All heavy atoms as an XYZ file, in Angstrom:
975
protein
N     -35.369     10.991      5.152
C     -36.279     11.260      6.174
C     -36.218     12.779      6.671
O     -35.075     13.216      6.790
C     -35.926     10.403      7.451
C     -36.937     10.431      8.550
C     -38.245      9.727      8.269
O     -38.299      8.973      7.285
N     -39.152      9.898      9.041
N     -37.319     13.350      6.677
C     -37.386     14.747      7.070
C     -37.973     14.855      8.486
O     -39.131     14.393      8.726
C     -38.325     15.566      6.074
C     -38.404     17.042      6.522
C     -37.565     15.472      4.737
N     -37.265     15.429      9.365
C     -37.757     15.625     10.801
C     -38.224     17.038     11.009
O     -37.521     17.860     10.566
C     -36.623     15.337     11.757
C     -36.225     13.842     11.765
C     -35.186     13.487     12.870
O     -34.318     14.224     13.101
N     -35.304     12.245     13.360
N     -39.362     17.108     11.467
C     -40.013     18.536     11.727
C     -40.288     18.673     13.112
O     -40.810     17.779     13.756
C     -41.414     18.496     10.885
C     -41.290     18.290      9.349
C     -42.735     18.179      8.771
C     -40.435     19.351      8.604
N     -39.977     19.892     13.622
C     -40.238     20.171     15.020
C     -41.004     21.443     15.063
O     -40.573     22.481     14.698
C     -38.827     20.328     15.773
C     -39.148     20.650     17.216
C     -38.090     18.947     15.681
N     -42.156     21.326     15.771
C     -43.023     22.507     16.010
C     -42.732     23.186     17.326
O     -42.284     22.401     18.262
C     -44.543     22.160     15.965
C     -45.027     21.510     14.709
C     -45.033     20.038     14.838
O     -44.210     19.488     15.589
O     -45.810     19.372     14.106
N     -42.930     24.437     17.411
C     -42.798     25.170     18.737
C     -43.687     26.348     18.753
O     -44.202     26.795     17.675
C     -41.250     25.574     18.869
O     -40.866     26.450     17.931
N     -43.751     27.017     19.856
C     -44.528     28.183     19.913
C     -45.892     28.028     20.580
O     -46.586     29.057     20.708
N     -46.389     26.856     20.813
C     -47.707     26.690     21.369
C     -47.791     27.178     22.769
O     -46.784     27.489     23.472
N     -48.989     27.310     23.357
C     -49.244     27.757     24.693
C     -50.644     28.155     25.010
O     -51.540     27.829     24.141
N     -50.904     28.860     25.988
C     -52.128     29.284     26.425
C     -52.265     30.755     26.106
O     -51.445     31.626     26.349
C     -52.288     29.209     27.945
C     -53.642     29.688     28.611
C     -54.849     28.982     28.061
C     -53.496     29.547     30.047
N     -53.388     31.129     25.360
C     -53.654     32.507     25.032
C     -55.145     32.859     25.195
O     -56.051     31.981     25.103
C     -53.163     32.657     23.548
C     -54.015     31.901     22.619
C     -53.293     34.196     23.142
N     -55.392     34.033     25.561
C     -56.781     34.414     25.750
C     -57.498     34.656     24.443
O     -56.794     35.006     23.352
C     -56.752     35.790     26.539
C     -56.362     35.639     27.959
C     -56.576     36.935     28.837
O     -56.676     37.970     28.255
N     -56.542     36.790     30.056
N     -58.829     34.563     24.380
C     -59.516     34.782     23.131
C     -59.242     36.178     22.595
O     -59.208     37.195     23.418
C     -60.967     34.635     23.540
C     -60.927     33.735     24.741
C     -59.675     34.014     25.444
N     -59.105     36.215     21.334
C     -58.777     37.619     20.688
C     -57.241     37.842     20.628
O     -56.758     38.743     19.926
N     -56.430     36.934     21.231
C     -55.075     37.122     21.282
C     -54.369     36.583     20.020
O     -54.964     36.014     19.149
N     -53.010     36.634     20.117
C     -52.257     36.100     19.012
C     -51.105     35.195     19.416
O     -50.693     35.244     20.573
C     -51.589     37.303     18.211
O     -52.553     38.129     17.687
N     -50.698     34.402     18.497
C     -49.675     33.424     18.770
C     -49.042     33.060     17.467
O     -49.668     32.999     16.418
C     -50.270     32.099     19.436
C     -49.396     31.253     20.349
C     -48.942     31.987     21.539
C     -50.286     30.108     20.771
N     -47.728     32.774     17.491
C     -47.053     32.339     16.292
C     -46.423     30.944     16.576
O     -45.646     30.859     17.476
C     -45.890     33.412     15.898
O     -46.497     34.644     15.607
C     -45.193     32.886     14.607
N     -46.761     30.104     15.662
C     -46.166     28.688     15.699
C     -44.940     28.686     14.651
O     -45.067     29.261     13.678
C     -47.165     27.673     15.468
C     -48.410     27.646     16.283
C     -49.332     26.435     15.935
C     -48.076     27.633     17.793
N     -43.965     27.931     15.045
C     -42.870     27.677     14.095
C     -42.688     26.155     13.794
O     -42.933     25.359     14.739
C     -41.640     28.261     14.617
O     -41.746     29.715     14.732
N     -42.163     25.850     12.605
C     -41.904     24.498     12.260
C     -40.405     24.638     11.677
O     -40.194     25.410     10.742
C     -42.827     24.058     11.239
S     -42.474     22.372     10.611
N     -39.654     23.800     12.296
C     -38.174     23.784     11.871
C     -37.678     22.421     11.391
O     -38.202     21.345     11.879
C     -37.252     24.346     13.031
N     -36.734     22.449     10.532
C     -36.087     21.179     10.094
C     -34.683     21.440      9.801
O     -34.273     22.624      9.538
C     -36.846     20.689      8.861
O     -36.213     19.352      8.499
C     -36.760     21.567      7.690
N     -33.942     20.416      9.734
C     -32.480     20.473      9.309
C     -32.324     19.992      7.900
O     -31.211     20.012      7.415
C     -31.642     19.667     10.328
O     -32.070     18.281     10.336
C     -31.662     20.192     11.683
N     -33.436     19.527      7.288
C     -33.365     19.001      5.993
C     -33.033     20.055      4.921
O     -33.811     21.048      4.736
C     -34.720     18.356      5.627
N     -31.935     19.915      4.233
C     -31.506     20.826      3.190
C     -32.499     20.855      2.063
O     -32.488     21.706      1.208
C     -30.065     20.574      2.772
C     -29.092     20.774      3.890
C     -27.629     20.651      3.368
N     -26.613     20.886      4.495
C     -25.342     20.936      4.231
N     -24.880     20.704      2.959
N     -24.492     21.178      5.190
N     -33.283     19.825      1.959
C     -34.229     19.702      0.873
C     -35.504     20.432      1.144
O     -36.479     20.405      0.416
C     -34.549     18.224      0.551
O     -35.056     17.582      1.770
N     -35.575     21.128      2.248
C     -36.811     21.849      2.757
C     -37.415     22.641      1.561
O     -38.639     22.745      1.400
C     -36.383     22.775      3.891
C     -37.598     23.605      4.482
C     -38.607     22.972      5.110
C     -37.620     24.969      4.224
C     -39.690     23.715      5.578
C     -38.712     25.784      4.662
C     -39.739     25.067      5.358
N     -36.638     23.353      0.829
C     -37.152     24.209     -0.218
C     -37.892     23.469     -1.366
O     -38.485     24.120     -2.222
C     -36.042     25.150     -0.792
O     -35.051     24.329     -1.413
N     -37.803     22.214     -1.358
C     -38.484     21.368     -2.446
C     -39.803     20.929     -1.973
O     -40.495     20.148     -2.727
C     -37.541     20.243     -2.846
O     -37.358     19.365     -1.863
N     -40.175     21.078     -0.662
C     -41.355     20.551     -0.030
C     -42.459     21.629     -0.073
O     -42.128     22.734      0.484
C     -41.117     19.993      1.242
C     -40.392     18.751      1.344
C     -38.943     18.666      1.353
C     -40.951     17.531      1.221
C     -38.256     17.580      1.400
C     -40.274     16.268      1.282
C     -38.910     16.317      1.371
O     -38.193     15.182      1.358
N     -43.686     21.278     -0.517
C     -44.798     22.001     -0.060
C     -45.097     21.752      1.450
O     -44.769     20.660      1.880
C     -46.093     21.597     -0.857
C     -45.923     21.948     -2.255
O     -45.388     22.914     -2.736
N     -46.414     20.999     -3.157
N     -45.510     22.684      2.232
C     -45.692     22.470      3.587
C     -47.155     22.798      3.971
O     -47.869     23.648      3.405
C     -44.727     23.456      4.371
C     -43.267     23.134      4.072
S     -42.754     21.567      4.735
C     -42.907     21.746      6.532
N     -47.549     22.151      5.064
C     -48.928     22.414      5.584
C     -48.959     22.419      7.077
O     -48.096     21.985      7.659
N     -50.115     23.014      7.555
C     -50.413     23.022      9.028
C     -51.803     22.390      9.081
O     -52.709     22.591      8.390
C     -50.490     24.458      9.537
C     -49.221     25.114      9.745
C     -48.600     26.108      8.914
C     -48.404     24.942     10.894
N     -47.438     26.412      9.521
C     -47.248     25.801     10.757
C     -48.422     24.179     12.083
C     -46.212     25.905     11.752
C     -47.367     24.226     13.005
C     -46.226     25.070     12.753
N     -51.865     21.429     10.180
C     -53.011     20.808     10.446
C     -53.292     20.902     11.908
O     -52.320     21.235     12.694
C     -53.033     19.274     10.069
C     -53.024     19.041      8.597
C     -51.932     19.294      7.747
C     -54.221     18.634      7.898
C     -51.970     19.059      6.412
C     -54.252     18.347      6.585
C     -53.076     18.626      5.763
N     -54.484     20.670     12.342
C     -54.699     20.674     13.746
C     -55.646     19.577     14.207
O     -56.598     19.202     13.405
C     -55.235     22.109     14.208
C     -56.635     22.354     13.640
C     -56.956     23.847     14.054
N     -58.312     24.204     13.647
C     -58.775     25.391     13.725
N     -58.089     26.413     14.261
N     -60.055     25.719     13.312
N     -55.630     19.195     15.413
C     -56.489     18.165     15.896
C     -57.000     18.507     17.303
O     -56.166     18.519     18.225
C     -55.835     16.798     15.895
C     -56.722     15.651     16.258
C     -56.047     14.266     15.920
O     -54.875     14.112     15.821
N     -56.862     13.234     15.873
N     -58.261     18.682     17.414
C     -58.860     18.979     18.733
C     -59.181     17.669     19.426
O     -59.433     16.605     18.746
C     -60.162     19.820     18.534
N     -59.317     17.685     20.605
C     -59.603     16.429     21.381
C     -60.819     15.832     20.901
O     -61.940     16.517     20.777
C     -59.712     16.735     22.804
C     -59.794     15.556     23.705
C     -59.661     15.819     25.177
N     -58.371     16.440     25.499
C     -58.107     16.945     26.710
N     -58.945     16.770     27.734
N     -56.903     17.406     26.885
N     -60.869     14.582     20.564
C     -62.015     13.864     20.142
C     -62.447     14.141     18.708
O     -63.491     13.636     18.248
N     -61.584     14.832     17.982
C     -61.935     15.131     16.624
C     -60.866     14.632     15.610
O     -59.690     14.387     16.089
C     -62.226     16.635     16.388
C     -63.394     17.185     17.214
C     -63.686     18.586     16.808
C     -64.890     19.085     17.510
N     -65.249     20.521     17.209
N     -61.157     14.606     14.383
C     -60.207     14.237     13.400
C     -59.220     15.370     13.057
O     -59.570     16.626     13.304
C     -60.879     13.867     12.035
C     -61.647     12.488     12.112
C     -62.135     11.963     10.801
O     -61.871     12.699      9.801
O     -62.654     10.906     10.663
N     -58.027     15.031     12.632
C     -57.059     16.110     12.254
C     -57.621     16.838     10.989
O     -58.006     16.146     10.013
C     -55.754     15.412     11.957
C     -54.619     16.440     11.836
C     -53.270     15.637     11.811
N     -52.996     14.855     13.044
C     -51.908     14.307     13.305
N     -50.888     14.333     12.474
N     -51.762     13.548     14.424
N     -57.519     18.131     11.078
C     -58.121     18.950      9.960
C     -57.094     19.883      9.373
O     -56.218     20.374     10.089
C     -59.363     19.689     10.442
C     -59.022     20.759     11.459
C     -60.286     21.619     11.851
O     -61.355     21.366     11.271
O     -60.162     22.614     12.544
N     -57.295     20.210      8.132
C     -56.439     21.119      7.484
C     -56.555     22.479      7.948
O     -57.601     22.979      8.194
C     -56.775     21.046      5.937
C     -56.188     22.107      5.053
C     -54.874     22.043      4.803
C     -56.909     23.125      4.620
C     -54.226     23.095      4.003
C     -56.302     24.174      3.892
C     -54.977     24.120      3.500
N     -55.472     23.187      8.139
C     -55.501     24.616      8.534
C     -54.971     25.563      7.314
O     -55.593     26.450      6.921
C     -54.577     24.849      9.763
C     -54.388     26.298     10.067
C     -55.127     24.067     10.880
N     -53.758     25.162      6.870
C     -53.202     25.966      5.793
C     -52.132     25.299      5.052
O     -51.599     24.340      5.570
N     -51.729     25.836      3.915
C     -50.723     25.210      3.066
C     -49.863     26.332      2.362
O     -50.375     27.375      2.053
C     -51.372     24.385      2.001
C     -50.545     23.836      1.011
N     -50.042     22.572      0.987
C     -50.122     24.427     -0.233
C     -49.271     22.367     -0.169
N     -49.322     23.454     -0.879
N     -48.609     26.035      2.179
C     -47.781     26.990      1.568
C     -46.932     26.224      0.489
O     -46.381     25.135      0.777
C     -46.883     27.841      2.412
C     -46.139     28.894      1.706
C     -45.924     26.955      3.269
C     -45.529     29.989      2.660
N     -46.823     26.714     -0.712
C     -45.966     26.058     -1.669
C     -44.538     26.069     -1.403
O     -44.027     26.829     -0.474
C     -46.266     26.725     -3.094
O     -45.757     28.024     -3.067
N     -43.770     25.242     -2.118
C     -42.373     25.165     -1.914
C     -41.611     26.548     -2.009
O     -40.713     26.797     -1.249
C     -41.695     24.121     -2.928
N     -42.044     27.278     -2.946
C     -41.407     28.598     -3.178
C     -41.978     29.568     -2.183
O     -41.324     30.713     -1.965
C     -41.575     29.092     -4.504
O     -43.012     29.378     -4.771
N     -43.128     29.310     -1.652
C     -43.710     30.318     -0.732
C     -44.652     31.294     -1.464
O     -45.248     32.174     -0.865
N     -44.931     31.088     -2.772
C     -45.653     32.117     -3.548
C     -47.094     31.809     -3.472
O     -47.956     32.644     -3.878
C     -45.144     32.066     -4.994
O     -45.374     30.792     -5.512
N     -47.499     30.592     -3.046
C     -48.940     30.259     -3.087
C     -49.307     29.675     -1.689
O     -48.584     28.891     -1.069
C     -49.286     29.116     -4.108
C     -48.873     29.658     -5.532
C     -50.638     28.694     -4.038
C     -49.033     28.554     -6.602
N     -50.371     30.280     -1.147
C     -50.961     29.818      0.180
C     -52.397     29.473      0.009
O     -53.168     30.076     -0.831
C     -50.716     30.809      1.239
O     -51.379     32.064      0.756
C     -49.227     31.020      1.555
N     -52.906     28.497      0.813
C     -54.298     28.130      0.904
C     -54.591     28.093      2.405
O     -53.848     27.732      3.273
C     -54.552     26.856      0.290
C     -54.325     26.765     -1.231
C     -53.176     26.076     -1.652
C     -55.107     27.275     -2.097
C     -52.905     25.922     -3.011
C     -54.860     27.272     -3.495
C     -53.740     26.463     -3.953
O     -53.471     26.407     -5.194
N     -55.824     28.390      2.717
C     -56.272     28.328      4.096
C     -57.683     27.702      4.189
O     -58.517     27.864      3.201
C     -56.302     29.787      4.722
C     -55.066     30.505      4.694
C     -54.734     31.314      3.693
C     -54.137     30.278      5.750
C     -53.455     31.991      3.717
C     -52.916     30.962      5.804
C     -52.578     31.772      4.787
O     -51.341     32.388      4.848
N     -57.921     27.039      5.326
C     -59.252     26.655      5.547
C     -60.185     27.862      5.748
O     -59.832     28.978      6.132
C     -59.413     25.725      6.805
O     -59.142     26.421      7.952
N     -61.479     27.666      5.555
C     -62.460     28.701      5.687
C     -62.420     29.189      7.166
O     -62.691     30.369      7.400
C     -63.894     28.219      5.291
C     -63.967     27.958      3.794
O     -63.170     28.479      3.036
O     -64.946     27.281      3.432
N     -62.231     28.349      8.116
C     -62.321     28.687      9.503
C     -61.204     29.647      9.941
O     -61.423     30.334     10.956
C     -62.417     27.464     10.378
O     -61.231     26.787     10.264
N     -60.169     29.613      9.232
C     -58.942     30.478      9.665
C     -58.605     31.574      8.636
O     -57.760     32.451      8.972
C     -57.713     29.664      9.960
C     -58.113     28.485     10.939
C     -57.040     29.019      8.674
N     -59.159     31.551      7.474
C     -58.750     32.512      6.462
C     -59.064     33.977      6.968
O     -60.164     34.214      7.572
C     -59.627     32.247      5.191
C     -59.159     33.125      3.977
C     -59.852     32.839      2.761
N     -59.601     31.413      2.255
C     -60.537     30.512      2.308
N     -61.724     30.840      2.777
N     -60.225     29.318      1.917
N     -58.099     34.792      6.835
C     -58.167     36.232      7.258
C     -57.657     36.365      8.686
O     -57.483     37.523      9.096
N     -57.481     35.339      9.409
C     -56.947     35.370     10.782
C     -55.546     34.769     10.837
O     -54.698     35.297     11.638
C     -57.815     34.686     11.793
C     -59.274     35.267     11.871
C     -60.089     34.630     12.941
N     -60.179     33.161     12.753
C     -59.933     32.199     13.680
N     -59.246     32.651     14.833
N     -60.087     30.940     13.458
N     -55.301     33.703     10.115
C     -53.984     33.085     10.149
C     -53.190     33.364      8.890
O     -53.821     33.520      7.800
C     -54.236     31.532     10.235
C     -54.754     31.042     11.544
C     -55.261     31.891     12.551
C     -54.731     29.670     11.838
C     -55.818     31.403     13.751
C     -55.277     29.167     13.008
C     -55.810     30.008     13.937
N     -51.917     33.373      9.056
C     -51.003     33.598      7.936
C     -49.821     32.710      7.987
O     -49.122     32.555      9.056
C     -50.499     35.039      7.875
O     -51.576     35.920      7.827
C     -49.597     35.311      6.650
N     -49.608     31.976      6.884
C     -48.356     31.070      6.792
C     -47.285     31.769      6.005
O     -47.489     32.410      5.015
C     -48.764     29.779      6.045
C     -49.817     29.051      6.840
C     -47.580     28.888      5.802
C     -50.350     27.692      6.158
N     -46.079     31.565      6.502
C     -44.915     32.006      5.802
C     -43.775     31.054      6.048
O     -43.780     30.113      6.847
C     -44.476     33.418      6.305
O     -44.145     33.267      7.681
N     -42.754     31.167      5.114
C     -41.639     30.190      5.240
C     -40.375     30.972      4.822
O     -40.352     31.939      4.138
C     -41.821     29.102      4.250
C     -41.864     29.249      2.873
C     -42.286     28.042      2.043
N     -41.234     26.954      2.192
C     -41.514     25.740      1.852
N     -42.658     25.329      1.450
N     -40.514     24.773      2.049
N     -39.256     30.411      5.468
C     -37.986     30.996      5.235
C     -37.027     29.845      4.754
O     -36.645     29.090      5.571
C     -37.384     31.638      6.403
C     -36.022     32.258      6.254
O     -35.381     31.938      5.221
O     -35.548     32.957      7.160
N     -36.884     29.612      3.461
C     -36.212     28.493      2.952
C     -34.742     28.462      3.224
O     -34.133     27.480      3.417
C     -36.501     28.335      1.413
C     -37.781     27.793      1.039
O     -38.499     27.232      1.873
N     -38.224     28.018     -0.178
N     -34.185     29.682      3.388
C     -32.807     29.772      3.671
C     -32.458     29.288      5.178
O     -31.309     28.778      5.390
C     -32.367     31.226      3.686
N     -33.475     29.324      5.983
C     -33.278     28.968      7.431
C     -34.086     27.730      7.763
O     -34.167     27.342      8.956
C     -33.610     30.049      8.369
C     -32.600     31.226      8.286
O     -31.370     30.993      8.541
N     -33.087     32.364      7.938
N     -34.803     27.100      6.711
C     -35.449     25.864      6.949
C     -36.574     26.030      7.973
O     -36.836     25.074      8.719
C     -34.560     24.713      7.323
C     -33.325     24.537      6.509
C     -32.043     24.203      7.046
C     -33.278     24.813      5.145
C     -30.952     24.137      6.255
C     -32.136     24.777      4.293
C     -30.932     24.364      4.988
O     -29.817     24.274      4.190
N     -37.332     26.950      7.921
C     -38.440     27.235      8.827
C     -39.690     27.631      8.217
O     -39.680     28.268      7.118
C     -38.130     28.298      9.936
O     -37.884     29.499      9.289
C     -36.877     27.932     10.726
N     -40.816     27.417      8.915
C     -42.163     27.835      8.418
C     -42.857     28.368      9.722
O     -42.724     27.779     10.762
C     -42.928     26.620      7.798
C     -44.287     26.958      7.454
S     -45.258     25.647      6.757
C     -45.356     24.417      8.128
N     -43.642     29.404      9.474
C     -44.345     29.993     10.626
C     -45.904     29.951     10.335
O     -46.303     30.026      9.259
C     -43.888     31.354     10.918
C     -42.582     31.486     11.556
O     -42.068     30.408     12.013
O     -41.987     32.616     11.608
N     -46.594     29.932     11.391
C     -48.016     30.168     11.339
C     -48.395     31.230     12.264
O     -48.390     31.025     13.563
C     -48.843     28.831     11.709
C     -50.315     28.906     11.693
C     -50.784     29.178     10.318
C     -50.980     27.700     12.249
N     -48.694     32.420     11.760
C     -49.118     33.576     12.638
C     -50.617     33.485     12.792
O     -51.382     33.518     11.802
C     -48.752     34.900     11.878
C     -49.262     36.141     12.577
C     -48.665     36.339     13.980
O     -47.499     36.319     13.999
N     -49.477     36.752     14.928
N     -51.102     33.390     14.020
C     -52.443     33.156     14.340
C     -52.964     34.444     15.125
O     -52.412     34.793     16.264
C     -52.665     32.029     15.176
C     -52.059     30.675     14.595
S     -52.522     29.222     15.485
C     -51.484     29.580     16.992
N     -53.912     35.104     14.608
C     -54.541     36.366     15.198
C     -56.029     36.078     15.475
O     -56.572     35.216     14.960
C     -54.403     37.488     14.274
C     -52.990     37.897     14.020
O     -52.067     37.836     14.844
N     -52.621     38.390     12.788
N     -56.531     36.976     16.375
C     -57.927     36.924     16.723
C     -58.389     35.525     17.059
O     -59.352     34.958     16.555
C     -58.762     37.385     15.502
O     -58.410     38.699     15.218
N     -57.542     34.922     17.897
C     -57.796     33.515     18.273
C     -59.168     33.276     18.981
O     -59.606     34.202     19.788
C     -56.693     33.001     19.146
C     -55.438     32.634     18.300
C     -54.171     32.592     19.161
C     -55.584     31.334     17.588
N     -59.767     32.095     18.806
C     -61.056     31.806     19.372
C     -60.919     30.506     20.145
O     -59.988     29.674     19.818
C     -62.088     31.536     18.230
C     -62.180     32.726     17.249
C     -63.124     32.393     16.137
C     -63.299     33.617     15.159
N     -64.233     33.109     14.023
N     -61.775     30.280     21.016
C     -61.697     28.968     21.845
C     -61.760     27.781     20.907
O     -61.100     26.795     21.225
C     -62.894     29.079     22.680
C     -63.119     30.595     22.974
C     -62.753     31.202     21.672
N     -62.502     27.889     19.786
C     -62.485     26.755     18.904
C     -61.232     26.537     18.115
O     -61.085     25.484     17.362
C     -63.614     26.904     17.890
C     -63.704     28.249     17.291
C     -64.655     29.271     17.906
O     -64.626     29.286     19.146
O     -65.398     29.963     17.144
N     -60.249     27.404     18.269
C     -58.905     27.090     17.707
C     -58.044     26.217     18.541
O     -57.023     25.861     18.160
C     -58.196     28.431     17.526
C     -58.910     29.307     16.418
O     -59.324     28.770     15.361
O     -58.993     30.518     16.701
N     -58.561     25.939     19.768
C     -57.819     25.049     20.673
C     -57.640     23.704     20.060
O     -58.550     23.052     19.620
C     -58.558     24.907     22.057
O     -58.704     26.210     22.660
C     -57.908     23.932     22.969
N     -56.357     23.273     19.918
C     -56.027     22.014     19.239
C     -54.600     21.772     19.472
O     -53.783     22.726     19.715
C     -56.521     22.011     17.881
N     -54.115     20.587     19.067
C     -52.719     20.351     18.802
C     -52.507     20.628     17.356
O     -53.118     20.139     16.447
C     -52.380     18.830     19.083
O     -52.659     18.577     20.513
C     -50.884     18.638     18.830
N     -51.468     21.493     17.114
C     -51.149     21.852     15.742
C     -49.890     21.070     15.156
O     -48.946     21.075     15.944
C     -50.885     23.440     15.771
C     -52.160     24.177     15.796
C     -52.909     24.242     16.980
C     -52.596     24.894     14.642
C     -54.091     24.924     16.966
C     -53.840     25.608     14.705
C     -54.572     25.593     15.869
O     -55.619     26.357     15.931
N     -49.991     20.652     14.036
C     -48.978     19.890     13.377
C     -48.572     20.506     12.088
O     -49.298     20.946     11.266
C     -49.455     18.404     13.072
C     -49.875     17.664     14.230
C     -51.166     17.660     14.655
C     -49.066     16.813     14.896
C     -51.711     16.980     15.779
C     -49.481     16.006     15.987
C     -50.785     16.098     16.383
O     -51.189     15.413     17.423
N     -47.180     20.538     11.914
C     -46.680     20.908     10.528
C     -46.389     19.617      9.750
O     -46.084     18.484     10.382
C     -45.571     21.734     10.644
S     -44.004     21.116     11.308
N     -46.499     19.641      8.404
C     -46.310     18.525      7.686
C     -45.606     18.943      6.308
O     -45.809     20.014      5.836
C     -47.637     17.811      7.359
N     -44.872     18.031      5.794
C     -44.167     18.248      4.525
C     -44.765     17.324      3.442
O     -44.939     16.161      3.643
C     -42.694     17.966      4.689
N     -44.989     17.955      2.246
C     -45.512     17.171      1.103
C     -44.441     17.151      0.038
O     -44.124     18.212     -0.513
C     -46.828     17.925      0.620
C     -47.485     17.239     -0.494
C     -48.700     18.129     -1.008
O     -48.450     19.272     -1.497
N     -49.884     17.569     -1.006
N     -44.018     15.898     -0.280
C     -42.926     15.720     -1.186
C     -43.346     15.855     -2.647
O     -42.794     16.564     -3.458
C     -42.213     14.416     -1.033
C     -41.060     14.207     -1.852
C     -40.349     12.930     -1.481
N     -39.096     12.769     -2.303
C     -38.319     11.726     -2.132
N     -38.617     10.785     -1.303
N     -37.228     11.626     -2.803
N     -44.521     15.354     -2.952
C     -45.067     15.414     -4.379
C     -46.370     16.113     -4.340
O     -47.099     16.232     -3.355
C     -45.293     13.992     -4.837
C     -43.983     13.144     -4.924
C     -43.767     12.083     -3.936
C     -42.947     13.488     -5.753
C     -42.644     11.391     -3.936
C     -41.795     12.727     -5.746
C     -41.638     11.671     -4.893
O     -40.484     10.915     -4.836
N     -46.730     16.610     -5.535
C     -47.981     17.419     -5.666
C     -49.148     16.524     -5.279
O     -49.248     15.322     -5.701
C     -48.104     18.013     -7.082
C     -49.397     18.600     -7.307
C     -49.596     19.862     -6.873
C     -50.456     17.913     -7.808
C     -50.861     20.490     -6.973
C     -51.682     18.554     -8.089
C     -51.899     19.882     -7.636
O     -53.101     20.406     -7.797
N     -50.061     17.034     -4.564
C     -51.271     16.380     -4.215
C     -52.302     17.378     -3.615
O     -51.915     18.592     -3.401
N     -53.495     17.038     -3.370
C     -54.455     17.939     -2.836
C     -53.936     18.508     -1.481
O     -53.512     17.749     -0.628
C     -55.636     17.037     -2.560
C     -55.586     16.020     -3.605
C     -54.120     15.684     -3.721
N     -53.827     19.810     -1.415
C     -53.190     20.433     -0.201
C     -53.944     20.240      0.988
O     -53.373     20.366      2.135
C     -53.017     21.962     -0.544
C     -54.311     22.660     -0.776
C     -55.152     23.146      0.200
C     -54.756     22.891     -2.130
C     -56.263     23.849      0.019
C     -55.922     23.674     -2.365
C     -56.680     23.983     -1.307
O     -57.944     24.619     -1.528
N     -55.213     19.926      0.905
C     -56.025     19.746      2.158
C     -56.048     18.326      2.666
O     -56.703     18.050      3.735
C     -57.485     20.288      1.807
C     -58.026     19.603      0.549
C     -58.513     18.370      0.554
C     -57.930     20.269     -0.689
C     -59.004     17.703     -0.571
C     -58.377     19.752     -1.841
C     -58.891     18.369     -1.811
O     -59.406     17.780     -2.926
N     -55.501     17.378      1.932
C     -55.613     15.973      2.281
C     -54.389     15.562      3.077
O     -53.303     15.518      2.567
C     -55.596     15.142      0.953
C     -55.981     13.782      1.112
O     -55.883     13.270      2.368
O     -56.152     13.026      0.152
N     -54.600     15.268      4.355
C     -53.487     14.942      5.203
C     -52.801     13.640      4.721
O     -51.620     13.450      5.068
C     -53.986     14.816      6.592
C     -54.935     13.651      6.924
C     -55.327     13.554      8.363
N     -56.128     12.466      8.702
C     -57.487     12.542      8.762
N     -58.052     13.653      8.501
N     -58.074     11.445      9.068
N     -53.447     12.813      3.934
C     -52.860     11.604      3.529
C     -51.851     11.816      2.430
O     -51.030     10.959      2.134
C     -53.900     10.576      2.965
N     -51.859     13.047      1.872
C     -50.846     13.358      0.843
C     -49.600     13.971      1.321
O     -48.798     14.511      0.597
C     -51.532     14.331     -0.233
C     -52.700     13.605     -0.887
C     -52.373     12.457     -1.598
C     -53.481     11.780     -2.397
N     -53.075     10.562     -3.041
N     -49.416     14.037      2.709
C     -48.280     14.612      3.320
C     -47.432     13.426      3.806
O     -47.825     12.518      4.343
C     -48.617     15.531      4.426
C     -49.235     16.881      3.993
C     -50.534     16.956      3.513
C     -48.459     17.987      3.879
C     -51.052     18.131      2.997
C     -48.967     19.250      3.398
C     -50.196     19.211      2.943
O     -50.722     20.504      2.505
N     -46.028     13.657      3.548
C     -45.132     12.463      3.826
C     -44.558     12.554      5.165
O     -44.189     11.445      5.746
C     -44.078     12.519      2.735
C     -44.672     12.468      1.357
O     -45.125     11.322      0.907
O     -44.805     13.489      0.723
N     -44.266     13.713      5.775
C     -43.597     13.771      7.062
C     -44.390     14.735      7.992
O     -44.951     15.750      7.519
C     -42.214     14.324      6.838
C     -41.369     13.472      5.893
C     -41.133     13.994      4.606
C     -40.824     12.373      6.253
C     -40.409     13.240      3.662
C     -40.151     11.552      5.372
C     -39.943     12.009      3.997
O     -39.188     11.257      3.217
N     -44.363     14.354      9.262
C     -45.087     15.082     10.316
C     -44.248     15.495     11.478
O     -43.347     14.660     11.721
C     -46.308     14.307     10.729
C     -47.316     14.120      9.625
C     -47.301     13.206      8.688
C     -48.549     14.892      9.455
N     -48.423     13.362      7.834
C     -49.188     14.378      8.332
C     -49.113     15.973     10.121
C     -50.378     14.953      7.924
C     -50.292     16.489      9.673
C     -50.892     15.991      8.518
N     -44.547     16.670     12.066
C     -43.948     16.944     13.402
C     -44.713     16.176     14.490
O     -45.679     15.567     14.289
N     -44.269     16.438     15.655
C     -44.928     15.819     16.898
C     -46.146     16.586     17.408
O     -46.803     16.066     18.264
C     -43.882     15.611     17.984
C     -43.601     16.830     18.784
C     -42.841     18.028     18.162
O     -42.370     17.786     17.081
N     -42.809     19.218     18.678
N     -46.217     17.886     16.922
C     -47.309     18.676     17.366
C     -46.994     19.596     18.541
O     -46.072     19.350     19.341
N     -47.678     20.726     18.563
C     -47.602     21.655     19.672
C     -49.021     22.086     20.072
O     -49.901     22.346     19.199
C     -46.758     22.907     19.328
O     -46.521     23.756     20.400
C     -47.319     23.726     18.164
N     -49.197     22.147     21.338
C     -50.622     22.441     21.884
C     -50.871     23.946     21.920
O     -50.042     24.769     22.479
C     -50.776     21.834     23.296
C     -52.109     22.087     23.963
C     -53.250     21.466     23.185
O     -53.092     20.350     22.744
N     -54.372     22.093     23.153
N     -52.052     24.268     21.405
C     -52.512     25.651     21.535
C     -53.797     25.669     22.288
O     -54.752     24.917     21.915
C     -52.762     26.263     20.108
C     -53.442     27.626     20.272
C     -51.384     26.429     19.388
N     -53.910     26.366     23.272
C     -55.197     26.469     24.124
C     -55.593     27.916     24.153
O     -54.932     28.836     24.515
C     -54.939     25.975     25.447
O     -54.453     24.553     25.482
C     -56.219     25.924     26.379
N     -56.860     28.129     23.739
C     -57.421     29.438     23.713
C     -58.482     29.555     24.787
O     -59.594     28.886     24.598
C     -57.958     29.862     22.342
C     -58.498     31.360     22.383
C     -56.933     29.722     21.267
N     -58.232     30.202     25.836
C     -59.148     30.270     26.906
C     -58.895     31.439     27.853
O     -57.816     31.971     27.986
C     -59.015     28.957     27.795
O     -59.828     28.998     28.946
N     -60.014     31.951     28.478
C     -59.888     33.052     29.421
C     -59.720     32.529     30.818
O     -59.604     33.350     31.761
C     -61.053     33.970     29.332
O     -62.292     33.263     29.397
């Protein structure tokens, strides 16, 4: 079992920045591909970004590409989501997830473990 804990959410003004973190104690962290998803109120959970186990490959949704950056530190079992130029439509609960086996990076059904989520609100 891999336990994931997100942190760093909060209230930020449009155009601002925020960094989310995902931490685990699992020593197997470096063997997992990792993803970020988000869910706005009344909407389905959607893909935000993905980083490969080694950190060498990243993917982003069209809505965040160029504004968000994913990174990971396998030595410290953490993953970050740097969010810049935030918009009100980025408001959502953000979840990190671990993917044990290869699968479509955008498909939430292919992720095996999830965190509890952290709320991001973009508002003036």
